[in-house]
N, CA and C of each residue as an Amber inpcrd file, in Angstrom:
protein
   366
 109.8290000 176.6250000  82.8830000 110.8990000 175.7610000  83.3750000
 110.2960000 174.5720000  84.1180000 111.0270000 173.4580000  84.2430000
 110.4920000 172.2860000  84.9330000 110.1520000 172.5570000  86.3950000
 110.9480000 173.3900000  87.0850000 110.6910000 173.6830000  88.4900000
 109.3880000 174.4400000  88.6710000 109.1370000 175.4460000  87.8610000
 107.9000000 176.2130000  87.9970000 106.6920000 175.3640000  87.6350000
 106.8520000 174.4460000  86.6780000 105.7630000 173.5530000  86.3160000
 105.4240000 172.6340000  87.4800000 106.4570000 172.0940000  88.1530000
 106.2420000 171.2300000  89.3140000 105.5760000 172.0050000  90.4400000
 106.0330000 173.2200000  90.7070000 105.4350000 174.0430000  91.7580000
 103.9690000 174.3170000  91.4730000 103.6510000 174.6510000  90.2380000
 102.2720000 174.9210000  89.8540000 101.4200000 173.6710000  90.0050000
 101.9380000 172.5400000  89.5740000 101.1870000 171.2830000  89.6770000
 100.9560000 170.9030000  91.1280000 101.9780000 171.0460000  91.9720000
 101.8480000 170.6980000  93.3910000 100.8520000 171.6200000  94.0760000
 100.8900000 172.9090000  93.7920000  99.9810000 173.8650000  94.4220000
  98.5330000 173.5910000  94.0510000  98.3070000 172.9970000  92.8890000
  96.9430000 172.7330000  92.4340000  96.3420000 171.4900000  93.0820000
  97.1750000 170.6410000  93.6890000  96.7000000 169.4040000  94.3090000
  96.1140000 169.7240000  95.6810000  94.9270000 169.2230000  95.9640000
  94.2770000 169.4850000  97.2420000  94.9190000 168.6860000  98.3740000
  95.3280000 167.4530000  98.0860000  95.9070000 166.5970000  99.1090000
  96.7970000 165.5730000  98.4230000  98.0050000 165.3660000  98.9500000
  98.9670000 164.4860000  98.3250000  99.8370000 163.8850000  99.4150000
 100.1300000 162.5760000  99.3370000 101.0210000 161.9500000 100.3050000
 102.4150000 161.8790000  99.7040000 103.3880000 162.4040000 100.4510000
 104.7670000 162.4690000  99.9860000 105.5970000 161.3700000 100.6440000
 106.8730000 161.3160000 100.3510000 107.7800000 160.3290000 100.9300000
 107.7340000 160.3960000 102.4600000 107.8490000 159.2360000 103.0870000
 107.8490000 159.1900000 104.5500000 106.4750000 159.3670000 105.1630000
 105.4290000 159.3360000 104.3510000 104.0730000 159.4520000 104.8660000
 103.6350000 160.8700000 105.1740000 104.4340000 161.8600000 104.7730000
 104.0680000 163.2570000 104.9920000 102.9410000 163.6260000 104.0350000
 101.9070000 164.2530000 104.5750000 100.7600000 164.6500000 103.7690000
 100.8620000 166.1280000 103.4150000 100.7320000 166.4200000 102.1230000
 100.7140000 167.8010000 101.6540000  99.2720000 168.2030000 101.4040000
  98.9030000 169.3980000 101.8720000  97.5850000 169.9530000 101.5790000
  97.7660000 171.3150000 100.9230000  96.8280000 171.6610000 100.0620000
  96.8800000 172.9420000  99.3620000  97.1750000 174.0760000 100.3480000
  97.9700000 175.0360000  99.9100000  98.3240000 176.1710000 100.7640000
  99.6440000 175.9540000 101.4830000 100.4270000 174.9910000 101.0030000
 101.7210000 174.6890000 101.6110000 101.5790000 174.3120000 103.0760000
 100.6660000 173.3740000 103.3210000 100.4630000 172.8220000 104.6580000
 100.9280000 171.3650000 104.6300000 101.7780000 170.9930000 105.5850000
 102.3460000 169.6500000 105.6370000 102.0460000 169.0170000 106.9870000
 101.5900000 167.7580000 106.9610000 101.2830000 167.0100000 108.1800000
 102.0860000 165.7260000 108.1820000 102.8640000 165.5220000 109.2420000
 103.6300000 164.2930000 109.3760000 102.7170000 163.1280000 109.7090000
 103.2450000 161.9050000 109.6500000 102.4430000 160.7220000 109.9660000
 101.9290000 160.7650000 111.4020000 100.7200000 160.3100000 111.6050000
 100.1530000 160.2150000 112.9450000  99.6760000 161.5130000 113.5530000
  99.5970000 162.5770000 112.7730000  99.0960000 163.8580000 113.2840000
  97.6030000 163.7380000 113.5660000  97.1760000 164.2890000 114.7070000
  95.7510000 164.3270000 115.0380000  95.3490000 165.7960000 115.1240000
  94.5200000 166.2020000 114.1830000  94.0470000 167.5790000 114.0820000
  92.5600000 167.5830000 114.4140000  92.1880000 168.2330000 115.5250000
  90.7780000 168.2670000 115.9360000  89.9110000 168.8380000 114.8130000
  88.6780000 168.4090000 114.7900000  87.7430000 168.8100000 113.7270000
  87.6090000 170.3270000 113.6010000  87.6160000 171.0460000 114.7170000
  87.4270000 172.5000000 114.6830000  88.7420000 173.2810000 114.6560000
  89.8750000 172.5740000 114.6510000  91.1800000 173.2470000 114.6050000
  91.4210000 173.7910000 113.2030000  92.1590000 174.8970000 113.1210000
  92.4850000 175.5160000 111.8360000  93.9860000 175.4470000 111.5990000
  94.3730000 174.8090000 110.5110000  95.7640000 174.7910000 110.0840000
  95.8420000 175.6760000 108.8490000  96.4220000 176.8490000 109.0060000
  96.4470000 177.8140000 107.9150000  97.6730000 177.6240000 107.0250000
  97.7110000 178.3700000 105.9410000  98.7710000 178.2340000 104.9410000
 100.1670000 178.3830000 105.5510000 101.1320000 177.7430000 104.8680000
 102.5460000 177.8000000 105.2170000 102.8180000 177.2570000 106.6130000
 102.2010000 176.1340000 106.9460000 102.3770000 175.5250000 108.2660000
 102.7870000 174.0650000 108.1390000 103.5400000 173.5990000 109.1300000
 104.0230000 172.2230000 109.1760000 103.7200000 171.6500000 110.5530000
 103.1600000 170.4300000 110.5840000 102.9490000 169.7050000 111.8370000
 103.7860000 168.4340000 111.7830000 104.6880000 168.2550000 112.7440000
 105.5500000 167.0840000 112.7810000 104.8040000 165.8200000 113.1700000
 105.4310000 164.6890000 112.9290000 104.8450000 163.3730000 113.1870000
 104.3630000 163.2470000 114.6310000 103.1680000 162.6990000 114.7860000
 102.6270000 162.4170000 116.1060000 102.1420000 163.6140000 116.8980000
 102.0660000 164.7680000 116.2830000 101.5820000 165.9780000 116.9610000
 100.0620000 165.9690000 117.0310000  99.5230000 166.4810000 118.1390000
  98.0720000 166.5990000 118.2910000  97.7000000 168.0730000 118.4680000
  96.5760000 168.4580000 117.8670000  96.0840000 169.8360000 117.9570000
  94.6460000 169.7940000 118.4370000  94.3480000 170.5070000 119.5310000
  93.0310000 170.4890000 120.1670000  91.9750000 171.3410000 119.4830000
  90.7680000 171.2050000 119.9890000  89.5920000 171.9060000 119.4600000
  89.7810000 173.4250000 119.4600000  89.3180000 174.0610000 118.4000000
  89.2810000 175.5260000 118.2420000  90.6580000 176.1770000 118.2980000
  91.7110000 175.4080000 118.0420000  93.0540000 175.9780000 117.9930000
  93.3610000 176.4260000 116.5790000  94.2930000 177.3800000 116.4540000
  94.6450000 177.9500000 115.1540000  96.1590000 178.0080000 115.0420000
  96.6720000 177.4390000 113.9490000  98.1030000 177.4660000 113.6750000
  98.2870000 178.1130000 112.3110000  99.0790000 179.1910000 112.2730000
  99.2620000 179.9450000 111.0280000 100.7480000 180.2010000 110.7850000
 101.2020000 179.8810000 109.5790000 102.5730000 180.1750000 109.1410000
 103.6000000 179.7580000 110.1890000 103.4710000 178.5370000 110.7000000
 104.3280000 178.0520000 111.7800000 104.8410000 176.6500000 111.4880000
 105.9270000 176.2900000 112.1630000 106.4870000 174.9440000 112.0860000
 106.4230000 174.3440000 113.4820000 105.6990000 173.2300000 113.5980000
 105.5180000 172.5410000 114.8720000 106.2410000 171.1990000 114.7680000
 107.1380000 170.9200000 115.6850000 107.9330000 169.7030000 115.6400000
 107.1340000 168.4400000 115.9170000 107.8400000 167.3280000 115.9730000
 107.2210000 166.0240000 116.2190000 106.7890000 165.8820000 117.6820000
 105.7380000 165.1080000 117.8800000 105.2430000 164.7290000 119.2140000
 104.8760000 165.9270000 120.0940000 104.4300000 167.0090000 119.5030000
 103.9720000 168.1590000 120.2900000 102.5000000 167.9770000 120.6260000
 102.0920000 168.5550000 121.7500000 100.6980000 168.5260000 122.1740000
 100.2110000 169.9640000 122.2560000  99.2610000 170.2960000 121.4060000
  98.6860000 171.6360000 121.3740000  97.2690000 171.5170000 121.9160000
  96.9810000 172.2140000 123.0060000  95.6690000 172.1230000 123.6550000
  94.5700000 172.8540000 122.8970000  93.4270000 172.9420000 123.5300000
  92.2580000 173.6190000 122.9460000  92.4000000 175.1340000 123.0390000
  91.8050000 175.8240000 122.0830000  91.7590000 177.2960000 122.0710000
  93.1380000 177.9400000 122.1220000  94.0840000 177.3570000 121.4180000
  95.4530000 177.8780000 121.3480000  95.6210000 178.6010000 120.0170000
  96.3740000 179.6920000 120.0270000  96.6960000 180.4100000 118.7970000
  98.2150000 180.4630000 118.6530000  98.7020000 179.9600000 117.5290000
 100.1410000 179.9560000 117.2430000 100.3250000 180.5970000 115.8750000
 101.0700000 181.7100000 115.8530000 101.2240000 182.4620000 114.6150000
 102.6910000 182.8090000 114.3800000 103.2120000 182.3830000 113.2320000
 104.5970000 182.6490000 112.8270000 105.5990000 182.2020000 113.8890000
 105.4580000 180.9570000 114.3460000 106.3340000 180.4190000 115.3930000
 107.0320000 179.1440000 114.9440000 108.1050000 178.8150000 115.6640000
 108.7910000 177.5400000 115.5150000 108.7670000 176.8370000 116.8610000
 108.1800000 175.6530000 116.9140000 108.1820000 174.8280000 118.1190000
 108.9690000 173.5730000 117.7980000 109.9800000 173.2820000 118.6030000
 110.7760000 172.0900000 118.3710000 110.0190000 170.8790000 118.9010000
 110.6330000 169.7160000 118.8170000 109.9820000 168.4590000 119.1910000
 109.5860000 168.4020000 120.6630000 108.4740000 167.7210000 120.9200000
 108.0620000 167.3840000 122.2710000 107.5470000 168.5190000 123.1400000
 107.1010000 169.6030000 122.5450000 106.5480000 170.7200000 123.3280000
 105.1020000 170.4290000 123.7150000 104.6930000 170.9500000 124.8660000
 103.2890000 170.8500000 125.2920000 102.7760000 172.2640000 125.5340000
 101.7550000 172.6360000 124.7820000 101.1470000 173.9630000 124.8760000
  99.7260000 173.7500000 125.3940000  99.4670000 174.1690000 126.6140000
  98.1630000 173.9180000 127.2330000  97.1010000 174.8920000 126.7280000
  95.8680000 174.6140000 127.0730000  94.6960000 175.3580000 126.5900000
  94.8200000 176.8690000 126.7990000  94.3380000 177.6100000 125.8110000
  94.2240000 179.0590000 125.9190000  95.5040000 179.8420000 125.7120000
  96.6030000 179.2060000 125.3350000  97.8630000 179.9200000 125.1210000
  97.8350000 180.6930000 123.8130000  98.6050000 181.7890000 123.7610000
  98.7300000 182.6260000 122.5650000 100.2200000 182.8500000 122.3040000
 100.7000000 182.4110000 121.1450000 102.1010000 182.5560000 120.7780000
 102.1890000 183.2890000 119.4530000 103.0440000 184.3140000 119.4010000
 103.2310000 185.0890000 118.1810000 104.7170000 185.3530000 117.9790000
 105.2420000 184.9830000 116.8030000 106.6290000 185.2710000 116.4370000
 107.6280000 184.7750000 117.4750000 107.5160000 183.5030000 117.8720000
 108.3640000 182.9260000 118.9190000 109.1310000 181.7150000 118.4260000
 110.1740000 181.3720000 119.1820000 110.8750000 180.1060000 118.9930000
 110.8520000 179.3900000 120.3400000 110.2980000 178.1760000 120.3380000
 110.1630000 177.3870000 121.5590000 110.9660000 176.1060000 121.3580000
 112.0180000 175.9190000 122.1500000 112.9030000 174.7610000 121.9720000
 112.2590000 173.4800000 122.5020000 112.9230000 172.3560000 122.2590000
 112.3700000 171.0400000 122.5510000 112.0280000 170.8320000 124.0240000
 110.8930000 170.1670000 124.2220000 110.4710000 169.7530000 125.5560000
 109.8750000 170.8390000 126.4350000 109.6410000 172.0270000 125.9070000
 109.0700000 173.1070000 126.7210000 107.5950000 172.8540000 127.0090000
 107.1500000 173.3240000 128.1750000 105.7490000 173.2250000 128.5680000
 105.2510000 174.6300000 128.8750000 104.1830000 175.0480000 128.1840000
 103.5540000 176.3390000 128.4760000 102.2310000 176.0560000 129.1710000
 102.0880000 176.5630000 130.3690000 100.8800000 176.3140000 131.1480000
  99.6990000 177.1080000 130.6130000  98.5250000 176.6820000 131.0070000
  97.2730000 177.2390000 130.5170000  97.2620000 178.7660000 130.5550000
  96.8660000 179.3670000 129.4070000  96.6910000 180.8110000 129.3220000
  97.9600000 181.6200000 129.1170000  99.0990000 180.9720000 128.9260000
 100.3590000 181.6870000 128.7190000 100.3070000 182.4960000 127.4240000
 100.8550000 183.7060000 127.4710000 100.9410000 184.5550000 126.2810000
 102.4070000 184.8910000 126.0460000 102.8980000 184.5380000 124.8560000
 104.2720000 184.8660000 124.4660000 104.2050000 185.7320000 123.2240000
 104.8620000 186.8760000 123.2770000 104.7860000 187.8170000 122.1810000
 106.0700000 187.8450000 121.3670000 106.0770000 188.6590000 120.3700000
 107.1320000 188.7590000 119.3800000 108.5330000 188.7310000 119.9900000
 109.3610000 187.8460000 119.4220000 110.7660000 187.7960000 119.7940000
 111.0900000 186.8870000 120.9740000 110.1030000 186.2270000 121.5360000
 110.3400000 185.3790000 122.6870000 111.0740000 184.0940000 122.2580000
 112.0760000 183.7040000 123.0240000 112.8420000 182.4910000 122.7760000
 112.9370000 181.7200000 124.0790000 112.4280000 180.4750000 124.0830000
 112.5250000 179.6270000 125.2650000 113.5170000 178.5140000 124.9880000
 114.4630000 178.3080000 125.9140000 115.4640000 177.2560000 125.7720000
 114.8590000 175.8880000 126.0530000 115.5810000 174.8460000 125.7550000
 115.1090000 173.4790000 125.9250000 114.6670000 173.1830000 127.3530000
 113.5890000 172.3840000 127.4410000 113.0970000 171.8270000 128.7060000
 112.6240000 172.8740000 129.7240000 112.1930000 174.0270000 129.2750000
 111.6960000 175.0700000 130.2000000 110.2640000 174.7800000 130.5470000
């Protein structure tokens, strides 16, 4: 079918720029315009980084959606999470299976485990 052919073709492309300047990378990884990903940061499969987001050294993002203008510090681990726009996650934080609403700030070393939900501006 045409849809499966398109999916197969897209998955085979290592890097592709889509509408609006969104960059697609193999493994269903999407980066919005202006994203800054540190050299040692890991963006794993099935992840999205919104426009203007920065990710610090030795950080790991896996199967997560990160909104626009977020700041992810160094040595942060984010796994299966949703972060809305404008969040700041300081160095050493660990997030797993969470939803973090817009404008939240997590101070250095914060650990949030499965099922955690933070409301806006916390």
